[in-house]
C-alpha positions in Angstrom: 122.0 110.0 89.5 118.4 110.8 90.3 115.3 108.8 90.5 112.3 110.6 89.3 109.0 109.3 90.5 105.8 110.8 89.0 102.2 110.0 89.9 100.0 110.9 87.0 96.5 110.5 85.7 96.3 107.2 83.6 95.0 108.8 80.3 98.2 111.0 80.1 100.5 108.1 79.9 100.9 108.3 76.0 101.7 111.9 76.3 104.2 111.3 79.2 106.0 108.6 77.0 106.2 111.0 74.1 107.4 113.9 76.2 110.1 111.6 77.6 111.0 110.4 74.4 111.6 114.0 73.1 113.7 114.5 76.0 115.9 111.6 75.0 114.7 109.2 77.7 114.4 105.5 76.4 113.4 103.6 79.6 110.8 104.0 82.4 108.8 101.7 84.8 105.2 102.2 84.9 103.0 100.9 87.9 99.4 100.9 88.5 98.6 102.6 91.8 95.7 104.1 93.7 95.7 107.4 96.0 94.4 110.6 96.8 95.5 114.0 97.6 93.5 117.2 97.8 91.0 115.4 95.4 89.9 113.4 98.3 88.2 110.8 96.1 84.6 111.1 94.7 81.2 109.7 95.0 79.7 107.1 92.5 76.4 105.5 91.9 76.3 101.7 91.5 73.2 99.8 91.2 71.3 102.4 92.7 73.7 102.8 95.6 75.9 105.7 96.3 79.4 105.0 97.5 82.6 106.8 98.0 85.8 106.0 96.0 88.4 107.0 98.4 91.5 106.0 96.4 91.6 107.0 92.7 93.5 105.1 90.1 96.6 106.7 89.0 99.9 105.7 87.4 103.4 105.9 89.0 106.2 106.4 86.6 110.0 105.7 87.7 112.9 107.1 85.8 116.6 106.8 86.9 118.7 109.3 84.9 122.1 111.0 85.3 122.0 114.3 87.5 122.4 116.5 84.3 119.1 114.9 82.7 116.9 115.4 85.7 115.5 118.8 85.3 115.0 118.0 81.7 112.8 115.0 82.7 110.7 116.9 85.3 110.1 119.6 82.9 109.0 117.1 80.1 106.8 115.3 82.6 105.1 118.5 84.0 104.5 119.9 80.6 102.9 116.5 79.2 100.8 115.6 82.3 99.5 119.0 83.2 95.6 119.5 82.6 95.2 122.5 85.0 92.7 120.6 87.2 93.1 119.1 90.6 94.6 115.7 90.4 97.1 116.1 87.9 99.8 114.6 90.2 103.2 115.0 91.8 106.8 114.7 90.5 109.6 113.8 93.1 113.1 113.5 92.6 115.5 111.6 94.8 119.0 110.9 95.0 120.2 107.4 93.8 123.4 106.1 95.4 124.3 103.6 92.8 122.8 101.5 89.8 123.9 98.2 88.4 123.1 96.7 85.2 122.7 93.0 85.9 123.7 91.8 82.3 127.1 93.5 82.0 127.8 94.5 85.8 128.1 98.2 84.9 127.8 100.6 87.7 126.7 104.3 88.0 125.6 106.4 84.9 126.9 103.6 82.7 124.2 101.5 84.0 121.3 103.6 83.3 122.5 105.0 79.9 121.2 103.2 76.8 122.8 99.8 75.9 
């Protein structure tokens, strides 16, 4: 199994969900996060004072899938979240040792498949 973590721009969430649905993915976890990469934040004006926004709002998507679905998920996320501008985000693929469905006690792929 693989865990795919994607850091994306918040306005790309709906497109990401649609892309994942087309790829056959039914579940994901979304968290609001803040961070920066090459973007390095930006400067804003508030009540006449200029200040630096170091950490930009992003969304973190987490999806656990069987090994054979991982590449399909990565491609769906890349295609749906790409704007071509700096700050589009990153996708990380990590190995998952085990997963357990709390309700049934199923382990492994059975725990992450729909049901």
